[in-house]
C-alpha positions in Angstrom: -0.2 -0.3 0.1 3.1 2.2 0.9 3.7 2.1 -2.9 0.7 3.6 -4.0 1.6 7.4 -3.7 4.6 6.9 -4.7 3.2 5.3 -8.2 0.8 8.3 -8.0 3.4 11.1 -7.4 5.7 9.4 -10.5 2.5 9.4 -12.7 1.9 13.0 -11.9 5.4 14.1 -12.7 5.8 12.6 -15.8 2.3 13.9 -17.0 3.3 17.1 -18.8 5.7 15.1 -20.8 3.5 11.9 -21.7 0.9 14.5 -22.9 2.8 16.5 -24.8 4.4 13.2 -26.5 0.8 12.1 -26.8 -0.4 15.3 -28.4 2.8 15.2 -30.7 2.1 12.1 -32.2 -1.9 12.6 -32.3 -0.6 15.5 -34.6 1.1 12.9 -37.0 3.1 14.8 -39.8 2.0 18.1 -38.9 4.2 17.6 -35.6 7.2 16.6 -38.3 6.3 19.9 -40.3 6.5 21.7 -37.2 9.7 20.4 -35.9 11.8 20.9 -39.3 10.3 24.2 -40.5 12.8 26.8 -41.1 10.8 29.3 -38.1 11.4 26.5 -35.5 15.3 26.4 -36.2 15.6 30.2 -36.3 13.6 30.3 -32.5 16.3 27.1 -31.5 19.0 29.4 -32.7 17.7 32.7 -30.9 17.2 30.7 -27.8 20.7 29.0 -27.8 22.1 32.1 -27.9 20.6 33.5 -25.1 21.2 30.7 -23.3 25.1 30.9 -24.4 25.4 34.7 -23.6 23.4 34.3 -20.3 25.6 31.3 -18.8 28.8 32.9 -20.0 27.9 36.3 -18.4 26.8 34.5 -15.3 30.2 32.5 -14.6 32.3 35.4 -15.7 30.3 37.6 -12.7 30.1 34.5 -10.4 33.7 33.0 -10.2 35.4 36.4 -9.1 32.8 37.4 -7.0 32.4 33.8 -5.2 36.2 33.6 -4.6 36.5 37.6 -3.3 33.8 36.5 -0.7 35.1 33.0 0.3 38.8 33.1 0.1 39.9 36.4 0.0 40.1 39.7 2.7 38.0 41.8 0.7 36.6 45.0 2.8 33.0 44.2 3.9 33.4 40.1 2.7 30.4 38.9 4.7 28.0 41.8 3.6 29.1 41.1 -0.2 28.3 37.2 0.8 24.7 37.8 1.3 24.2 41.0 -0.9 25.3 39.1 -4.1 22.9 36.4 -3.7 19.9 38.7 -3.1 19.0 39.2 -6.4 17.6 35.5 -6.6 14.6 37.5 -5.1 14.0 39.3 -8.2 11.7 38.1 -10.8 13.2 38.3 -14.5 9.8 39.8 -15.2 10.5 42.4 -12.5 14.3 43.1 -13.7 12.9 43.2 -17.7 10.4 46.3 -16.2 13.2 47.9 -14.4 15.6 47.7 -17.5 12.7 49.3 -19.8 12.2 52.1 -17.1 15.5 52.6 -17.1 17.5 52.1 -20.4 14.3 51.9 -22.7 13.8 54.8 -25.5 11.7 56.7 -22.6 13.5 55.7 -19.5 15.6 57.4 -17.0 18.5 57.2 -18.8 17.4 58.6 -21.9 15.6 61.5 -20.2 19.1 62.3 -17.9 20.6 62.5 -21.0 18.7 64.1 -23.4 19.4 67.2 -20.9 23.1 67.3 -22.9 22.2 66.6 -26.1 22.2 63.1 -26.2 18.6 62.2 -28.4 18.6 58.5 -28.5 20.5 55.3 -26.8 20.9 52.3 -28.3 18.0 50.0 -28.4 17.8 47.6 -25.0 15.3 45.5 -27.0 16.0 42.1 -28.4 19.1 40.1 -27.2 21.0 42.7 -25.5 18.3 43.5 -22.7 16.9 39.8 -22.6 20.5 38.3 -21.9 21.2 41.7 -19.3 18.1 41.1 -17.3 18.3 37.7 -16.6 21.9 37.5 -16.3 21.7 40.4 -13.4 18.7 38.4 -11.9 20.4 34.8 -12.4 24.2 35.0 -11.9 23.7 34.0 -8.0 22.5 30.5 -9.1 26.3 29.9 -10.4 27.7 32.1 -7.3 25.9 29.7 -5.0 27.5 26.4 -6.4 31.0 28.0 -6.5 30.9 29.4 -3.5 29.5 26.0 -1.7 32.7 24.1 -3.5 35.0 26.9 -2.7 34.4 26.6 1.1 34.1 22.8 0.8 37.8 22.4 -0.8 40.7 21.0 0.8 42.8 23.9 2.1 46.2 22.3 2.0 46.1 22.1 -2.2 46.6 25.9 -2.0 48.7 26.0 0.6 51.3 23.5 -1.0 51.1 25.5 -4.3 51.6 28.2 -2.3 54.8 26.6 -0.3 56.0 25.4 -4.1 56.6 29.2 -4.8 53.1 29.9 -6.9 51.6 33.2 -6.5 47.8 33.7 -5.4 47.3 34.2 -8.9 49.0 31.2 -9.9 47.2 29.1 -7.3 43.9 30.1 -8.0 44.7 29.2 -12.0 46.7 25.5 -11.0 44.5 24.6 -8.1 41.3 26.3 -7.2 39.9 26.4 -10.7 40.3 23.0 -12.0 38.4 22.1 -8.8 35.6 24.1 -9.2 34.9 22.4 -12.6 32.2 20.5 -11.2 30.7 23.6 -9.2 30.9 25.6 -12.4 29.1 23.1 -14.4 26.4 22.8 -12.0 25.7 26.5 -11.6 25.8 26.9 -15.5 23.4 23.9 -15.3 21.0 25.8 -13.5 21.2 29.0 -15.0 21.1 27.6 -18.6 17.6 25.9 -17.6 16.4 29.1 -16.3 17.5 31.1 -19.0 15.6 28.2 -21.3 12.4 28.4 -19.2 12.4 32.4 -18.6 9.2 34.0 -19.9 8.6 37.4 -18.2 12.0 38.8 -19.4 11.8 37.6 -22.9 8.5 38.6 -23.4 9.0 42.2 -22.3 11.9 42.7 -24.1 10.7 41.1 -27.5 13.0 38.5 -27.8 11.8 35.6 -29.8 12.7 32.5 -27.7 10.5 29.3 -27.3 8.6 30.5 -24.0 7.5 33.3 -25.9 6.7 31.8 -29.1 4.9 29.0 -26.9 2.8 31.6 -25.3 1.6 33.1 -27.8 0.8 30.1 -29.8 -1.6 29.0 -27.0 -3.3 32.3 -26.8 -4.1 33.2 -30.7 -3.8 29.7 -32.1 -7.4 27.4 -32.5 -5.5 24.6 -33.2 -2.8 24.3 -30.3 -0.6 21.6 -31.6 1.7 24.1 -32.4 2.4 25.0 -28.6 2.2 21.2 -27.6 4.6 20.7 -30.2 7.3 23.4 -30.0 6.9 22.7 -26.0 8.2 18.9 -26.7 11.3 20.7 -28.4 11.7 23.0 -25.7 11.7 20.0 -23.1 14.1 18.3 -25.5 16.5 21.2 -25.1 16.5 21.3 -21.5 17.4 17.3 -21.2 20.2 17.9 -23.5 21.5 21.1 -21.6 21.4 18.2 -18.6 23.2 15.4 -21.0 25.7 17.9 -21.9 26.1 18.9 -18.0 26.9 15.1 -17.2 29.1 14.4 -19.6 31.2 17.5 -18.8 31.6 16.3 -15.5 34.6 13.3 -17.1 35.3 11.1 -14.8 37.8 12.6 -12.5 37.4 12.6 -9.1 37.4 15.2 -6.2 38.3 14.3 -2.9 39.4 16.5 0.2 42.1 15.0 2.4 41.2 17.0 5.3 37.8 17.6 7.0 36.2 21.1 6.7 36.4 21.7 10.2 40.1 20.9 10.9 41.4 23.6 9.1 41.0 27.3 8.5 40.2 28.1 4.8 43.3 30.2 3.6 42.3 33.8 2.8 44.5 35.5 0.0 45.8 39.0 1.2 44.4 40.7 -1.7 46.7 44.3 -0.7 46.2 47.4 -2.8 43.6 45.2 -4.9 41.3 44.9 -2.3 39.5 48.3 -3.4 39.5 47.8 -7.0 37.8 44.5 -5.6 35.6 46.2 -3.2 34.7 48.3 -6.2 33.7 45.0 -8.3 31.3 43.8 -5.7 30.0 47.4 -5.2 29.1 47.5 -9.1 27.7 44.1 -9.3 25.4 44.7 -6.1 24.4 48.1 -7.3 23.8 46.9 -10.5 21.7 43.5 -9.7 19.9 44.8 -6.7 20.1 48.5 -5.9 19.2 49.9 -9.4 16.5 47.4 -9.5 14.9 48.4 -6.0 15.9 52.2 -6.6 14.2 52.6 -10.1 10.8 50.7 -8.2 10.6 53.0 -5.4 11.5 56.2 -8.2 8.3 55.0 -9.9 6.3 54.7 -6.8 7.2 58.3 -5.7 5.7 59.2 -9.2 2.1 58.0 -8.2 0.0 55.5 -9.5 -3.0 57.3 -11.2 -6.7 58.1 -9.9 -7.6 54.3 -10.7 -4.9 52.7 -8.7 -6.3 50.7 -5.5 -4.5 49.9 -2.6 -6.8 47.4 -1.9 -6.5 45.6 -4.9 -2.6 45.1 -4.4 -3.5 44.3 -0.7 -5.5 40.9 -1.8 -3.1 39.9 -5.0 -0.5 39.7 -1.8 -2.9 37.6 0.3 -3.4 35.4 -3.1 0.4 35.0 -3.4 1.1 34.2 0.2 -1.7 31.4 0.2 -0.9 29.6 -3.0 3.1 29.8 -2.1 2.3 28.8 1.2 0.1 26.1 0.3 2.6 25.0 -2.2 5.5 25.1 0.0 3.4 22.7 2.6 2.1 20.1 -0.2 5.6 19.9 -1.4 7.3 19.4 1.5 5.2 16.6 2.6 5.1 15.2 -0.7 9.0 15.0 -0.5 9.1 13.6 2.9 6.7 10.8 1.9 8.9 10.1 -1.3 12.3 10.4 0.3 11.1 8.5 3.4 9.9 5.7 1.5 12.4 5.3 -1.0 15.8 5.4 1.3 14.1 3.4 3.9 13.1 0.5 1.1 16.3 0.6 -1.4 15.7 -1.1 -4.6 15.4 -0.7 -8.6 11.5 0.6 -8.3 12.3 2.8 -5.8 15.7 4.5 -7.4 13.6 5.2 -10.6 10.7 6.7 -8.6 13.1 9.0 -7.1 15.0 9.9 -10.0 11.6 10.6 -12.1 10.8 13.0 -9.1 13.3 14.9 -10.4 11.8 15.6 -14.0 10.3 18.9 -12.8 13.8 20.2 -12.8 14.1 20.3 -16.2 10.3 21.0 -17.3 10.0 24.8 -17.8 7.0 26.1 -16.4 5.2 27.2 -19.3 5.3 23.6 -20.5 4.0 22.1 -17.5 1.1 24.7 -17.2 0.6 24.0 -21.3 0.4 20.4 -20.4 -2.1 20.4 -17.1 -4.4 22.5 -19.6 -4.8 20.4 -21.9 -4.9 17.3 -19.9 -7.8 19.1 -17.0 -9.7 20.5 -19.9 -10.3 17.2 -21.9 -10.0 14.4 -19.0 -10.9 16.4 -16.0 -12.8 19.5 -16.6 -13.8 20.5 -12.9 -10.3 20.7 -12.1 -9.7 23.4 -14.8 -8.9 26.9 -13.5 -8.9 26.0 -9.9 -6.4 27.1 -7.3 -6.1 23.0 -6.7 -4.3 22.3 -10.5 -2.3 25.7 -9.9 -1.0 24.4 -6.9 -0.3 21.3 -8.6 1.5 22.6 -11.1 4.0 24.2 -8.4 4.2 21.1 -6.6 5.6 19.4 -10.1 7.5 22.1 -10.7 9.4 22.7 -7.5 9.3 19.0 -5.7 12.9 18.5 -6.7 13.9 21.7 -4.5 12.3 20.3 -1.3 13.4 16.7 -2.0 17.2 17.9 -2.4 16.8 19.5 1.2 15.0 16.7 2.8 17.0 13.7 1.6 20.2 15.5 3.2 18.7 15.5 6.0 17.6 12.0 6.2 20.8 10.6 5.3 22.1 12.6 8.3 19.8 10.2 10.4 21.6 6.8 11.7 19.4 4.0 10.7 20.7 2.2 14.1 18.5 4.7 15.9 15.2 3.9 14.3 16.3 0.1 14.6 16.9 0.3 18.5 13.8 2.4 18.9 11.8 -0.3 17.0 13.7 -3.0 19.5 12.4 -1.4 22.3 9.0 -1.8 21.4 8.2 1.4 19.4 5.8 1.1 16.7 6.7 2.6 13.0 4.5 5.8 13.7 6.0 6.1 16.9 9.5 5.8 15.4 8.6 8.6 12.7 6.9 10.8 15.3 9.6 10.7 17.8 13.2 10.1 16.2 12.8 10.5 12.6 10.4 13.8 12.2 12.2 15.7 14.7 15.9 15.6 12.9 14.1 16.1 9.3 12.1 18.8 10.5 15.2 21.6 9.4 15.6 20.1 6.2 11.6 20.3 5.8 11.8 24.0 6.7 14.8 24.6 4.1 12.7 23.1 1.4 9.6 24.8 2.2 11.5 27.9 2.2 12.9 27.4 -1.0 9.8 26.3 -2.9 8.0 29.4 -0.7 10.8 31.4 -2.8 10.1 30.1 -6.1 6.3 29.8 -6.4 5.9 33.5 -5.1 7.8 34.1 -8.7 6.3 32.0 -10.5 4.1 33.7 -13.8 3.8 31.5 -16.7 1.6 29.0 -14.6 -0.2 31.5 -12.9 -1.1 33.0 -16.3 -2.4 29.8 -17.4 -4.0 27.6 -14.5 -5.0 30.2 -12.4 -9.0 30.5 -11.9 -11.0 33.4 -13.9 -10.5 36.4 -11.9 -7.9 35.4 -9.6 -4.8 37.6 -9.5 -1.8 37.5 -7.6 1.6 39.7 -7.5 3.2 38.5 -10.4 0.0 38.6 -12.2 -0.7 42.3 -11.1 3.1 42.8 -12.0 2.5 41.7 -15.5 -0.6 43.1 -16.2 1.1 46.4 -15.5 4.1 46.1 -17.1 2.3 44.8 -20.7 0.7 48.4 -20.4 4.1 50.6 -19.4 2.3 51.1 -16.4 5.3 51.4 -14.2 3.9 53.4 -11.4 1.4 51.0 -10.8 3.6 47.8 -11.1 5.9 49.5 -8.8 4.5 48.6 -5.4 3.5 44.9 -6.0 7.0 44.6 -7.3 8.7 45.9 -4.5 6.1 43.8 -2.3 6.9 40.4 -3.9 11.1 41.6 -3.7 10.3 42.4 0.2 8.0 39.0 1.0 10.6 36.8 -1.2 13.5 38.0 0.7 12.5 36.4 4.2 12.7 32.9 3.1 15.9 33.9 1.2 17.8 35.5 4.5 16.6 32.4 6.3 18.2 30.2 3.9 21.3 32.2 4.2 21.2 32.3 7.6 21.2 28.6 7.6 24.7 28.4 5.7 27.9 27.5 7.3 29.5 30.5 9.2 32.2 31.0 6.6 29.9 31.1 3.9 28.0 34.1 4.6 
């Protein structure tokens, strides 16, 4: 009986891919015509170019910032360790709104430069604007993995290189950087998948990527086979990125010769370079965090017009908190069930089920939304455009986040404690309540915080699956941004950033002391 809920979870995770396959196969030759037409290859080239540019820029920003905030004596090191990660709380559609408001044809920069005779600045729309926006809000995905790897690296390796005559820079390139390859690859995968699935920034900045074209096809076409087939191509691209990342790992092994707690990390004395490094941190935080918040505050002070109702923003906030909190709770419980049963009942079936639950990691939210719309409209219409369906989509999308956190906590529980409790006559339920749950709760809270954070920012699923008349902060921001009503978008955007900052700060506090 315990396997029934696991199988149900697996089927739900496979539902989007399965339905897209069914829809594409049923389209017959039309599907092949759609895949191999020139326009599809042009969209693929655009999307690939965006992924390459954003991933490259993110690594170029995250690598020096990660090294400076972990391994050097840069001034205000711990402060930069926090502030450089906080751009994760800014959704890409808010970033796109800020870029347009600041660098657009009638933006703040243009207004300032027009006073000194500059009538027009370079066009921000298209690839430049989309790449800039996604990089500024997404580079912390790479930064987090690099900082974690730097903190866990064996300090004796770098110290040995310095003893053998290597300079700080030489030791970095010959010892530290090669050992960072898995972390850089993992972070690059995260930002590449994030870029591939982004909808808000590419739409606002008028860049034709897969997500934008799929949504346009979904909204405007009576025959939605086009959206389904293009969604399947997008999923194939996502799995292709995962395969490429696994190949880049190679067969190299990376071991420590000492425990993390036995030696302090070697701190590089930057000397005169402390201040240029300080300026670099200021520029990164200024562009990715201070500028967006500053622009939003500016537009907030400009007023929102007579038709603007604070009550509607309050209602949107309540809706966002409700659905995100519900998604975080349900996802944590589902993740606890999956991890508990698969780890305590090892085997091929449990291993397969656990891997299936990570499918959501590779599924863009637009694809999940499109699949659930098709499925519920045809088979379970009573679920179509309900809160239940919206929350289910959030669970499918973000279950891997909760599983990763809870699994780490589960692996730290000695099985002999549970065996000893059962030997003393404790029932399975009592063992769970008295021993297992108290030790897993920190991981559940961390997983729930991450799911809450990402659910608060989720836009495509909200647009496609939320009930009629339902509005939350992402929908409110999106509606105002589409009509260039920057002042009306400012307050909900600032509220979204403020609420999302709370779980982000919690996750940063849980890091080891040296990581902050």
